[in-house]
C-alpha positions as CSV (number, residue, x, y, z in Angstrom):
1,X,-9.9,14.1,-25.4
2,X,-10.1,12.8,-29.0
3,X,-7.0,12.5,-31.2
4,X,-6.2,15.4,-33.5
5,X,-4.1,15.6,-36.6
6,X,-0.6,17.0,-36.1
7,X,-1.6,20.4,-37.5
8,X,-4.7,20.6,-35.2
9,X,-2.7,19.7,-32.2
10,X,0.0,22.1,-33.0
11,X,-2.5,24.9,-33.5
12,X,-4.2,24.1,-30.2
13,X,-0.8,24.5,-28.4
14,X,0.1,27.7,-30.2
15,X,-3.3,29.2,-29.6
16,X,-3.2,28.3,-25.9
17,X,0.2,30.0,-25.6
18,X,-0.9,33.1,-27.6
19,X,-4.0,33.4,-25.3
20,X,-1.8,33.3,-22.3
21,X,0.7,35.9,-23.3
22,X,3.0,36.7,-20.5
23,X,3.4,34.2,-17.6
24,X,1.8,30.9,-18.5
25,X,-1.6,30.5,-16.9
26,X,-1.3,26.9,-15.9
27,X,1.3,24.3,-15.2
28,X,0.5,22.5,-18.4
29,X,0.8,25.7,-20.5
30,X,4.1,26.5,-18.7
31,X,5.5,23.1,-19.8
32,X,4.2,23.7,-23.4
33,X,5.9,27.1,-23.3
34,X,9.2,25.5,-22.2
35,X,8.9,22.9,-24.9
36,X,8.5,25.4,-27.6
37,X,10.4,28.5,-26.5
38,X,13.2,27.1,-24.3
39,X,13.8,23.8,-26.1
40,X,12.9,24.8,-29.6
41,X,10.6,21.9,-30.2
42,X,7.8,21.6,-32.8
43,X,4.6,19.9,-31.7
44,X,4.1,18.5,-35.2
45,X,7.5,16.8,-35.4
46,X,6.8,13.2,-36.1
47,X,10.3,12.0,-35.6
48,X,11.1,9.0,-33.4
49,X,12.2,9.1,-29.8
50,X,16.0,9.5,-29.2
51,X,17.6,6.3,-28.1
52,X,20.9,5.6,-26.3
53,X,23.4,3.1,-27.7
54,X,23.8,-0.2,-25.9
55,X,27.0,0.9,-24.2
56,X,25.4,4.2,-23.1
57,X,22.3,2.3,-21.7
58,X,24.6,-0.1,-19.9
59,X,26.5,2.8,-18.3
60,X,23.2,4.5,-17.3
61,X,22.0,1.2,-15.6
62,X,25.3,0.8,-13.8
63,X,25.1,4.4,-12.5
64,X,21.6,3.7,-11.2
65,X,22.3,0.2,-9.8
66,X,21.2,0.9,-6.2
67,X,17.8,2.1,-7.4
68,X,17.5,-0.7,-10.0
69,X,18.3,-3.3,-7.4
70,X,15.8,-1.9,-5.0
71,X,13.1,-1.6,-7.6
72,X,13.0,-5.1,-9.1
73,X,10.4,-6.8,-6.9
74,X,8.4,-3.5,-6.7
75,X,8.1,-3.3,-10.5
76,X,7.0,-6.9,-10.7
77,X,4.2,-6.3,-8.1
78,X,3.1,-3.1,-9.8
79,X,2.9,-4.9,-13.2
80,X,0.8,-7.7,-11.7
81,X,-1.6,-5.0,-10.5
82,X,-2.0,-2.9,-13.6
83,X,-0.3,-4.8,-16.5
84,X,-3.5,-6.3,-17.8
85,X,-5.0,-2.9,-18.4
86,X,-2.9,-2.1,-21.4
87,X,-0.1,-0.5,-19.3
88,X,3.6,-0.8,-19.2
89,X,5.8,0.0,-16.2
90,X,8.9,2.2,-16.7
91,X,11.8,3.1,-14.4
92,X,14.0,6.0,-15.5
93,X,17.1,7.8,-14.3
94,X,17.2,11.5,-13.4
95,X,17.8,12.3,-17.1
96,X,14.7,10.6,-18.3
97,X,16.4,7.6,-19.8
98,X,14.3,4.4,-19.6
99,X,16.5,1.9,-17.8
100,X,13.9,-0.8,-16.7
101,X,10.6,-1.9,-18.1
102,X,7.8,-4.3,-17.4
103,X,5.1,-5.0,-20.1
104,X,2.8,-7.6,-21.6
105,X,4.3,-9.3,-24.7
106,X,1.2,-8.6,-26.9
107,X,1.8,-4.8,-26.3
108,X,5.5,-4.8,-26.8
109,X,5.5,-3.9,-30.5
110,X,3.2,-0.9,-29.8
111,X,5.2,0.4,-26.9
112,X,8.5,-0.1,-28.7
113,X,7.1,1.9,-31.7
114,X,6.2,4.7,-29.4
115,X,9.6,4.8,-27.8
116,X,8.6,3.3,-24.4
117,X,11.5,0.9,-24.4
118,X,14.9,0.7,-22.5
119,X,17.4,3.3,-23.8
120,X,14.8,5.8,-25.0
121,X,15.2,9.4,-23.7
122,X,12.1,11.1,-22.4
123,X,13.4,14.3,-20.9
124,X,11.2,17.4,-21.5
125,X,14.0,18.9,-23.5
126,X,13.8,16.1,-26.0
127,X,10.1,15.0,-26.0
128,X,8.4,18.2,-24.8
129,X,5.6,17.9,-22.3
130,X,5.2,14.3,-21.2
131,X,4.6,12.3,-18.0
132,X,8.3,11.4,-17.5
133,X,10.2,14.5,-18.6
134,X,7.8,17.1,-17.1
135,X,7.6,15.2,-13.7
136,X,11.4,15.3,-13.6
137,X,11.6,19.0,-14.7
138,X,9.0,20.0,-12.1
139,X,10.1,17.5,-9.4
140,X,6.6,16.4,-8.7
141,X,4.2,13.5,-9.4
142,X,1.8,14.1,-12.3
143,X,-0.3,12.6,-15.1
144,X,-0.1,13.7,-18.7
145,X,-3.2,12.5,-20.5
146,X,-3.3,12.1,-24.3
147,X,-3.6,15.6,-25.9
148,X,-1.8,17.2,-23.0
149,X,1.4,15.9,-24.5
150,X,3.4,18.4,-26.5
151,X,4.3,16.2,-29.5
152,X,1.4,15.0,-31.6
153,X,3.0,11.6,-31.9
154,X,2.6,11.1,-28.2
155,X,-1.1,12.0,-27.9
156,X,-2.3,8.4,-27.8
157,X,-0.6,7.9,-24.4
158,X,-1.6,8.5,-20.8
159,X,1.4,8.6,-18.5
160,X,1.4,8.7,-14.7
161,X,4.7,9.3,-13.0
162,X,6.2,9.8,-9.5
163,X,9.8,10.9,-8.7
164,X,12.2,8.5,-6.9
165,X,14.8,9.7,-4.4
166,X,18.0,8.0,-3.1
167,X,19.1,7.5,0.5
168,X,20.5,11.1,0.6
169,X,17.2,12.6,-0.5
170,X,18.4,13.4,-4.1
171,X,16.2,12.9,-7.2
172,X,17.6,9.8,-8.9
173,X,14.8,8.7,-11.2
174,X,11.2,8.3,-11.8
175,X,8.6,5.5,-11.9
176,X,6.0,5.7,-14.7
177,X,2.9,3.8,-15.8
178,X,2.1,4.5,-19.4
179,X,-1.2,3.3,-21.0
180,X,-2.2,3.0,-24.6
181,X,-5.9,2.6,-23.9
182,X,-8.1,5.3,-25.4
183,X,-10.8,4.7,-22.8
184,X,-8.7,5.4,-19.7
185,X,-11.1,7.3,-17.4
186,X,-10.2,9.8,-14.7
187,X,-11.1,7.2,-12.1
188,X,-8.8,4.6,-13.6
189,X,-6.0,7.2,-13.9
190,X,-6.5,8.1,-10.2
191,X,-6.2,4.5,-9.1
192,X,-3.0,4.1,-11.2
193,X,-1.6,7.3,-9.7
194,X,-2.1,5.9,-6.1
195,X,-0.4,2.6,-7.1
196,X,2.5,4.5,-8.7
197,X,2.9,6.7,-5.6
198,X,3.0,3.6,-3.2
199,X,5.4,1.8,-5.5
200,X,7.8,4.8,-5.7
201,X,7.8,5.1,-1.9
202,X,8.5,1.4,-1.6
203,X,11.5,1.8,-4.0
204,X,12.8,4.7,-1.9
205,X,12.4,2.7,1.4
206,X,14.2,-0.3,0.0
207,X,17.0,1.9,-1.5
208,X,17.4,3.5,2.0
209,X,17.5,0.1,3.8
210,X,20.2,-1.1,1.4
211,X,22.4,2.0,1.9
212,X,22.1,1.7,5.7
213,X,22.1,-2.1,6.1
214,X,24.2,-2.0,9.3
215,X,22.0,0.6,11.1
216,X,18.6,0.4,12.8
217,X,15.9,1.7,10.5
218,X,13.0,3.4,12.4
219,X,9.8,5.1,11.3
220,X,10.1,8.9,11.6
221,X,7.4,9.4,14.2
222,X,4.1,11.0,13.1
223,X,5.6,11.7,9.7
224,X,5.6,8.0,8.9
225,X,1.9,7.9,9.4
226,X,1.5,10.2,6.4
227,X,4.4,8.7,4.3
228,X,5.7,5.1,4.8
229,X,9.0,6.2,3.2
230,X,9.7,8.6,6.1
231,X,12.6,6.6,7.6
232,X,15.6,7.3,9.8
233,X,18.8,5.3,10.1
234,X,20.1,5.4,13.7
235,X,23.5,4.1,14.9
236,X,24.4,2.4,18.3
237,X,24.8,5.8,19.9
238,X,21.2,6.8,19.2
239,X,22.5,9.3,16.5
240,X,20.7,9.9,13.2
241,X,23.1,8.9,10.4
242,X,20.6,8.9,7.5
243,X,17.1,10.1,6.6
244,X,14.9,9.7,3.6
245,X,13.7,12.7,1.7
246,X,10.2,12.3,3.3
247,X,11.8,12.3,6.8
248,X,14.1,15.3,5.9
249,X,11.1,17.4,4.8
250,X,8.9,16.4,7.7
251,X,11.5,16.8,10.5
252,X,13.7,19.5,9.0
253,X,16.7,17.2,8.9
254,X,19.7,18.3,6.9
255,X,23.2,16.8,6.3
256,X,24.6,19.6,8.5
257,X,22.4,18.6,11.4
258,X,23.4,14.9,11.1
259,X,27.0,15.9,10.8
260,X,26.6,17.7,14.2
261,X,25.6,14.4,15.9
262,X,21.8,14.7,15.8
263,X,20.2,12.5,18.4
264,X,17.2,10.5,17.3
265,X,15.3,11.6,20.4
266,X,15.7,15.2,19.3
267,X,13.7,14.7,16.2
268,X,11.3,11.9,17.0
269,X,9.5,13.6,19.9
270,X,7.4,11.5,22.3
271,X,5.5,9.5,19.8
272,X,5.2,5.7,19.6
273,X,8.1,5.5,17.2
274,X,10.4,7.0,19.8
275,X,9.0,4.7,22.5
276,X,9.7,1.7,20.2
277,X,13.2,2.9,19.6
278,X,13.9,3.4,23.3
279,X,12.5,0.0,24.3
280,X,14.6,-1.7,21.6
281,X,17.7,0.1,22.8
282,X,16.9,-0.7,26.5
283,X,16.5,-4.4,25.6
284,X,19.8,-4.5,23.7
285,X,21.7,-2.9,26.7
286,X,20.0,-5.2,29.2
287,X,21.0,-8.3,27.1
288,X,24.6,-7.1,26.9
289,X,24.8,-6.6,30.7
290,X,23.2,-9.9,31.4
291,X,25.6,-11.8,29.1
292,X,28.6,-10.0,30.7
293,X,27.6,-10.4,34.3
294,X,26.7,-6.7,34.7
295,X,30.3,-5.6,33.8
296,X,30.0,-2.2,32.0
297,X,33.4,-2.4,30.3
298,X,32.7,-5.8,28.8
299,X,29.1,-4.8,27.8
300,X,30.4,-1.7,26.1
301,X,32.8,-3.8,24.0
302,X,30.0,-6.2,23.1
303,X,27.8,-3.3,22.0
304,X,30.7,-1.6,20.1
305,X,30.5,1.6,22.1
306,X,32.8,3.3,24.7
307,X,32.4,2.8,28.4
308,X,31.5,6.5,28.8
309,X,28.8,6.2,26.0
310,X,27.3,3.2,27.7
311,X,27.2,5.0,31.1
312,X,25.3,7.8,29.4
313,X,22.9,5.3,27.9
314,X,22.3,3.6,31.3
315,X,21.4,6.9,32.9
316,X,19.2,8.0,30.0
317,X,17.4,4.6,29.7
318,X,17.2,4.1,33.5
319,X,18.8,0.7,33.4
320,X,20.5,-0.8,36.4
321,X,21.9,1.0,39.5
322,X,25.5,1.1,40.5
323,X,27.3,-1.1,38.1
324,X,31.0,-2.0,38.0
């Protein structure tokens, strides 16, 4: 779409909402309606993006530290992939505050002027329809391309975003690639969207591994074939103690089910992931028995489980016969 003046863009939005009297007829119109009616924003407002103070930004970064730590290398790789196409990489918290950024030095002045800089607030309530705020408001990945933005001052941008969840499946932030190129095609935006989705899942997986560093991390069966972030954390007793959002959705795992001692075998089914988990567990038990001369009590202590638990594992795994 070509750029419009502030008045033309504002008229376009108002006309679209007038034509769709009653329930909004599209997701974009719904966001425009929220921006104007719910948040009281003016599409022709040419003010600057709201920005946090240094101390407020520091607090926001500290609160999001697990995600920021998990994202560092992922942001670097994503920037290497798309940074030379006039894009910058942005990581926000759940409130739409930009807390991390990757960008090319020649583009910094432009992106800073547009408010795509750490500390800026890009919630839908502040900036209206935009790739960051609307993706957070609707809890889904999306692209907002140029004139689809609510504020006229943002219509030179194309923003592609994907939500990021923590180890408990909660929405904690968002990964965004914003472009200042006027010639961004649907094909290019599609490739960027795929790269952003992969990077967001990588951040989620790394956040999960950090949170459950002492547990075995296994792929969630067939769900993992569709989503690499579908992971389970399993303890020494074969109980699920953690699940990513993708695994929770695919396998109907809840905090309540895990609190009730949910066995990994109950949710993994008979797929290759379960087989791999069982073989790894069988190998660990056999090694413990071998190192302790077949003594179950000593092997249980080495594995950090009770004698009764180890006996149950021996029966389930088919390891050994009559052991002392």
